C-alpha positions in Angstrom: 94.3 333.6 63.4 97.8 334.2 63.4 100.2 332.2 63.6 103.7 332.9 65.5 106.5 331.3 64.8 109.8 331.0 67.5 112.9 331.3 65.6 115.9 330.6 67.9 119.1 331.2 66.6 121.5 329.4 68.6 119.5 326.2 68.2 119.9 326.7 64.3 123.5 327.9 64.4 124.0 324.3 66.1 121.8 322.2 64.0 122.7 324.1 60.9 126.7 323.2 61.8 126.0 319.9 62.8 124.3 319.0 59.4 127.3 321.1 57.3 130.0 318.8 59.1 128.0 315.9 58.1 127.8 317.0 54.6 131.8 317.9 54.1 132.2 314.7 55.3 130.3 312.5 53.2 131.2 315.1 50.6 135.2 313.9 51.5 134.1 310.3 51.2 133.2 310.8 47.7 136.0 313.4 46.7 138.9 312.7 48.8 141.2 316.0 49.3 144.9 316.3 50.1 144.9 319.2 52.0 146.3 320.5 55.1 144.6 320.5 58.2 141.3 319.1 56.6 139.2 318.4 59.7 139.8 322.1 61.2 139.3 323.2 57.4 136.0 321.5 57.3 134.7 322.6 61.1 135.6 326.2 60.7 133.8 325.9 56.8 130.9 324.0 58.8 130.5 327.1 60.9 131.2 329.4 58.3 128.4 328.3 56.5 125.7 328.5 59.0 126.5 331.6 59.7 126.3 332.2 56.1 122.8 330.3 56.1 121.3 332.1 59.0 122.2 335.5 57.6 120.6 334.6 54.1 116.9 333.4 56.1 117.2 336.6 58.3 118.0 338.9 55.3 116.2 337.0 52.3 112.3 337.6 53.2 110.9 334.8 51.4 112.1 331.4 52.1 112.7 329.9 48.3 115.4 332.6 47.8 117.3 331.9 51.1 116.9 328.0 49.8 118.7 329.0 46.9 121.0 331.3 48.3 122.5 328.5 50.6 122.3 326.1 47.7 124.4 328.1 45.2 126.7 330.5 47.2 126.7 329.4 51.0 127.4 325.9 50.0 130.0 326.2 47.2 131.7 329.0 49.8 131.8 326.3 52.3 133.3 324.0 50.5 136.0 326.6 48.7 136.8 327.1 52.5 137.2 323.3 53.5 138.7 321.8 50.2 140.0 324.9 48.0 139.8 324.7 44.7 141.3 322.1 42.7 140.1 322.9 39.1 136.8 323.9 38.0 136.0 320.4 37.0 136.4 319.0 40.8 134.8 321.8 42.1 131.8 321.2 39.9 131.7 317.6 40.9 132.3 318.3 44.4 129.3 321.3 44.9 126.9 318.4 43.0 128.3 316.0 45.4 127.4 318.2 48.5 123.5 318.4 46.9 123.4 314.6 46.8 124.4 314.1 50.0 122.1 317.1 51.8 119.4 314.5 50.0 120.5 311.3 51.3 121.2 312.9 54.6 117.6 314.5 54.8 116.4 310.8 53.8 118.3 309.5 57.4 117.2 312.3 59.1 114.0 311.5 58.3 113.9 307.9 58.5 116.0 308.4 62.2 112.9 310.5 63.3 110.6 308.3 62.5 112.4 305.4 63.8 113.2 307.2 67.1 110.6 309.7 67.5 113.1 312.1 68.4 112.3 315.7 66.3 115.5 318.0 68.1 118.5 316.9 66.1 121.4 316.5 69.0 124.5 316.0 68.9 124.4 312.1 69.3 121.3 312.4 66.8 123.8 313.5 64.4 126.3 311.0 65.5 123.9 308.3 64.6 122.9 310.1 61.9 126.5 310.3 60.1 127.3 306.9 60.9 124.2 305.6 58.9 124.9 307.8 55.9 128.5 307.4 55.3 127.4 303.2 55.0 125.2 304.2 52.3 127.6 306.1 51.0 130.3 303.7 50.9 127.9 300.8 49.8 126.8 303.2 46.7 130.7 304.2 46.0 131.1 300.3 45.9 128.0 299.6 44.1 129.5 302.4 41.3 133.1 301.1 41.0 131.7 297.5 40.6 129.5 298.7 37.9 132.5 300.1 36.2 134.8 297.3 36.4 132.1 295.1 34.6 131.9 294.9 31.3 129.7 293.1 28.6 131.5 291.2 26.5 130.5 288.0 23.8 132.6 284.6 23.5 132.8 282.8 20.5 133.8 278.9 19.6 132.7 277.8 15.9 130.9 280.1 15.1 128.2 280.2 17.9 128.4 283.6 19.7 127.0 284.2 23.5 127.1 287.8 25.4 127.2 288.1 29.3 129.1 290.0 31.4 132.5 290.2 32.6 134.0 291.3 35.6 137.5 293.5 35.1 139.9 292.0 38.3 143.7 293.8 38.5 143.9 290.4 40.7 143.5 288.2 37.8 147.4 287.4 36.8 146.9 283.5 35.8 148.9 282.7 32.8 149.5 280.1 30.4 153.0 278.9 31.9 155.1 278.6 28.5 153.6 281.3 26.9 152.6 284.2 29.1 149.3 284.4 27.9 146.6 285.4 29.6 143.8 283.0 30.9 140.0 284.4 32.0 138.4 282.4 34.3 134.5 281.5 33.2 131.8 280.1 34.8 131.7 276.2 34.6 127.9 276.3 33.1 128.4 278.9 30.8 131.7 277.7 29.5 129.5 274.1 28.7 127.1 276.9 27.1 129.5 278.1 24.6 131.4 274.5 24.0 127.9 273.0 22.7 129.0 269.5 23.7 131.9 269.6 21.8 135.1 268.5 23.8 138.2 271.1 22.9 141.5 270.2 23.9 142.0 271.1 27.5 145.1 271.7 29.5 146.0 271.6 33.1 147.8 274.4 34.7 148.8 275.5 38.1 147.2 278.4 40.2 147.9 279.9 43.7 144.7 281.9 45.2 145.5 284.3 47.8 145.0 282.8 51.6 144.5 279.1 49.7 146.9 276.2 48.7 148.1 275.5 45.0 146.3 274.3 42.9 144.8 273.7 39.4 142.5 274.2 36.7 141.3 273.5 33.7 141.9 275.7 30.5 140.8 275.5 26.7 140.9 278.4 23.8 138.3 280.0 22.2 137.8 281.0 19.1 137.5 284.9 20.2 136.7 287.4 22.8 135.1 290.9 22.2 134.5 293.2 25.1 131.5 295.5 24.0 131.8 297.9 26.6 134.9 299.2 26.9 135.7 303.0 25.7 136.9 301.2 22.4 135.4 297.9 21.6 138.3 295.4 21.8 138.4 291.5 19.9 141.0 288.9 21.4 141.4 286.2 19.0 142.2 282.7 20.4 141.8 283.7 23.8 142.7 281.3 26.7 139.8 280.9 29.3 139.8 278.4 32.8 137.2 277.0 34.2 136.0 278.6 37.7 135.8 276.2 40.8 132.6 275.4 41.7 130.9 277.7 44.0 133.1 280.4 42.6 130.6 282.6 40.5 127.6 281.2 41.5 125.2 284.2 42.6 127.2 287.0 40.3 126.7 289.5 38.2 128.8 289.0 35.8 129.9 285.1 34.7 133.4 285.7 33.4 137.0 287.2 35.8 138.6 289.2 33.1 142.4 288.8 33.5 144.1 292.2 34.4 146.1 292.4 30.7 142.2 293.2 29.4 142.7 296.9 30.7 146.8 297.0 31.1 147.7 296.1 27.6 
């Protein structure tokens, strides 16, 4: 039995160009670039990549070799033309991000095909794929940024230590009015657990949150706060903590909102 495959060069170029443009767009979301005429350069690089991919498939006799050439030659060249070099480290990161974008893109395309039944990569399908892929990428970036801002910490009071998760928040500028010492916001239930039935000397200090009127928050001192997941473990003696308003930290993956001074200082 003889199998005959029809290869349409124009269709290949069109679809490859669109896919390259989406990959470059996703890479740009991951790794910002300040080059001039960015969109024009991305379009030209996508077209160049499509032509070079076509040449690879026509010249290299085996499929695996052509795929390898696209991954290790075409994509780096395409990135160079679109974003410039920018240093070896950044270029390697962009290459890895592009490979990740291709994997993500293949998954999205497969999902779109399964949902719509459309097997041809038309322009409107590419727009849908790009829209879905960019949403996924932004969600992934948001999750990564959130993870970077979360730190494991240990609270100590009268010999008892409790480990929990804290979130570094540059917007938490709450300070003790007289001394200017930073105040960390803590989940009410966790605070009760740390105090273990004891009643420290609480103070009431004013606060103002964005979009809300002024209010007051109960604060007290603990014995120690240790950041365990920082690059260099940091210990703060006699830290101030404020009891969070009901519902503020409900359902969150962290129980403490760290003051901006944790990192700034």
